[in-house]
N, C-alpha and C positions, 0 to 999 in steps of 0.2 A: 450220593445215594445209591443205595446197594439193594437187590432186590432179589431173593431166592423164592422160586415157586411153593414152598411148603407155606410161605406165608402170603400170597398173592391175594389170598380174598381179604384178610384184614388190613391189608395197606390201599387197597382200592375203597373199601369201605373207608376208610381214614381219609384219603383224596376226598371222595365227597362230603363227609365231615367239614374238613377244612375248607373247602371252597362253598360251601352253605346250600350243597346241591343236594336234592334227595336222587336216592338209584332211579326213581319211576322217569323224573325229568330228565334227569341225565339221558337215560336210554330214548326217551321218546323224542328228544332232540337233535342228537347226533346218532347216526350209525356206529354202531360198536359190535356189531356181529363181526366174527371172525370171515365172513364169507365176502364182507367189502365189495358188496354188490355195484355201490355207488362211486368205487376207487378208478380215477381217472388215468387211461392208459395212454400211450403215444407209439406211433412205429419207430424202428430201428433210423437214426440219423445218419446217414451214409459219410456227411462231412465229418461229423464227430467220431465216427467208426478210424475214418481215416487218419484222424489227427494221434491216435493212440500209439505211443510208439512202440516200434517193432519189437525190441527187446522187454517191453511189459509182462510180466508175470504175475497172472491173476492167482490167488490162493487156490481158489480149483479152479481149474479151464470151465469157462464157459458160465462161471456166474460171479457175481457181483456182490463180495462178503463185505459187508458194511456194521461196524461196530453202532449201539444205540442205547441211550440210556431212559427207558422207559417208565419218566418222572410223574411227568402231570399232563390232564387232559389241556386245551386242546393240541400241544406239541408232540406228545409220545404216549401212550399207555396202556394196559392192556384190556384187549377185547373180551366180551363177554365169556367168552372158552378159559379164561384166566393164562393163555399162552401166547395168543397170537397178540404182535404189537400192531397198534394202529394209530391213527393221528397225522396231523400236517406233516411231519420231519418224514414217516413214513412213506407217505404219498409222493413227497417230493423224490425220493433217492427210489423211488420206483419209477417213477418218470427217467430219471437217470439210467436206471439199471436197464429200459425200456430202451432209451436212445442209443445205449451203447451195444443193443442186442443182445443183453447176458440175461441170466436167471438171477434174481434178488434174493439174497440171503442175507437176514438179520441177526445181529449177535448181540444179544443184552450184554450192554457193557455198562459198569460203574461209572459216574462222571471222572473218579479221582485216577481210573485206571486206562483212560482212553488215549493218552499218549505213548504209554509202551505199549497198548495192542495196536498202535500205527508202527510203530517205529520196530515193532517185534516181526512185525510182517504178519501178524496175528488175523487183520482185515484189510480189505484193500482203501476202505474210508472208512471216516467217521460222520454221523450225522445227529446232531445231539446240543443244537443250540448255541455252539460255539460262536463267541465273538470273535472279529478278525484283530488281531493286536500285532503290533510289531514286534513285540517279543516272540510270541508264536510264531510268526512267518519265518523266523531263524530254523526254524526246524521242521514247520509245515506250510504246503500250499492251500488256498482258499478259493473256492467258485462261490460268489456269493448268491443268496435267494430270499432274504429275509431282511427288513430293520429289524435292529435292535431297539423296540420302541417301551417306554413307562408311560401309564396312564394315569389321569386322573378322573376317577370316576364318583360320583356323587349318588346319592337317594332318588331314584326315578322321578320323584314329585319335588325335586329341588327347585328351589329361583335360580341355581347355579347353571347357567348353561355355556360356559367359556370359560376355561383357563389356559391362556397362550404364553402370556409372559408374567414379570415376578409382579409387577402390581395387581396382577387379579386373584392374588391368595393372599394379600394382607390384608392382618385381622382374622384369617380364617385357622379352623382345627383341624390341621392335617394328620392323617394317619400314613405314617410310611414304617420302613425298617430300620433299626439300629444298625449300622456299620455298612450300611448298602449305598449304592450308587446314586437312588431315589433321595436317601436322606442328606447326602452332601450338594445334591443338587438345589432342594428345599433350602438349604441350609444357606448355600449362595444367595439364592433369591431371597430369603428373610433379610441379610446382612446390606442386601443393594434397595430393599425396602426401607430398612431404619434409618439408611443414609437419605434416604430420599426425604424423610419425614414420614414414611407411612407406618400403619400399624405393626406392630409384629405380629408371626404367624405362631400359634401353639401347636406345638407337633406333641403327638401322642403315640404309644408304642405298645401295641397287643401281643405277647407268644402266642394267642391262641385265636385262630384265625374267626372262628364262631362269636368271640367276644370283640373282635374287630367289626365285625358286620352288623352285630346288636347295636355297637356303638354309632354306627352309621344311620341306620333306621331308627334308631331312638330318638336321633338328633342330637347325640352328645360329640359328635364330629362333623364336620362337615364335607371331610373329601378323604379319600382313600388314594395315595401316591403311590403305584407299586408297576407288578411287570403286566403290561399290558393285555399279552396274550392271553393268560390265567382270568385278568378280571373281564376280560372281552367273553370268553367262554360264560362264565357265569352270568355275565349281564344278559346273554341271549338264552340261558338255560333257566332263570328264574325270574327275570323281566323286573329286579326289584332295584338293579343301578343303572345309571348311564353313564357314556362316554362324554366329558367334557373339553377335554384336551389331551394331547400326546406330547411328549418329548423325548429327543433321541437319549438313548440312555449311555451316549458318549458326548452330551452337552457339555461344552458347547459345540464339539466334533460330531462327527458323523459315524453312528459303530454301526455293522452290520454282523449277520451271523453267514455262516458260509460251511459249503461240504468240505471237508477236511481231511486232504489226504499227506502222504509221507513227502517232504521236499526230496527230492531229487526223482520220483518215478515218474516226472514228467506227465502225469493222466489229468491235472486241473484243468486244462486247455480243452480238453474234450470232453469232461462235464459242463465247462462253461458254455459250450456250444450246444451243447445237449439244452441246458436251461435256458438259454435265449432264444434257441427255438422254440421250446415252450411257451414262452413269454408271447413270441410273435403268434402263436397258432391259438391263445387262449388257455390253452390247457392250463397253465399256470395260475391263471386269475378263476381257474375254475375250482382249484384246489385252496386258492385262498378264499372264497364264498365258500366253499361246503364246510369249514372249518372257522369260519366268522372272523377271519385275519385279514381282511381286504385292505385295512389301514395299514399293515407292515409290508406292504409289496414294492419292489424294488422296480425301477424301470428296465432294467437291462442287469444281467450277471456280469459280474468281474473277476479276474484272475487275480489276487492277490493286489487288491487296491489298498493305499492309505489304512493303515489301521493306526488303532488307539496306541497311543504313545507310551515307552515305557515308563513307568513311576519310578 
């Protein structure tokens, strides 16, 4: 996704419509002000600072320059001033900067451009919902901070209250995205169900999210299986849907997202120390709660854990 300031208001409005959220509800439920008075802060972590390599050079002395793609709430978006970046990822990386005793500088970076931004030394790190994979670990280091979750959401008054395994979706009409990880998962579940003699799933696809939302609310579909964070945000904002189950995006393996740094600059361990300190102090949970993402918390941050395998 590419974000250019001359079109920011149009993009923001489109994001609201795509999520089925009115601008009024959006503003009332979450703090999108540029001031971010409720942003969680921590003190410098001396252990983390000591773990920084002596020869590590920041892009700008005294500042932690981080690339970020402000793509959608609650992960990251633009504030009401149309230039300040706010959301869960900005809050997390603010903690990292605080813990390292540095001033945070966010650099809007298109998704396709983040690898080059890191490798060229334009930024010190990237935080942009980047999943840890074995292929990426060949060039980058990771400090994990959130589970990569997909969620099943149904109409708020639906009799469906739990979806946790293949048999729970037998015979249901499921909306998902074509060519996505979530489509592959439900297709695998469907195969298991059919082999077990259960009713097949009816998959539905909608390019327009507003039409997708209408299908759920009108009863034409039973559930949506999509990225959990965006659906959690919508459910908390408009109250029209509810979460009935989550599946890790790496199913049957576990996928996590991490603060991403260039391989060889050796600052990932220091970042991991900051994140674990924030987990222990409760600051991390405060940020999860602030953006409605408690279901995606990790119990600890890890440097370069096992990532999704190469395909």
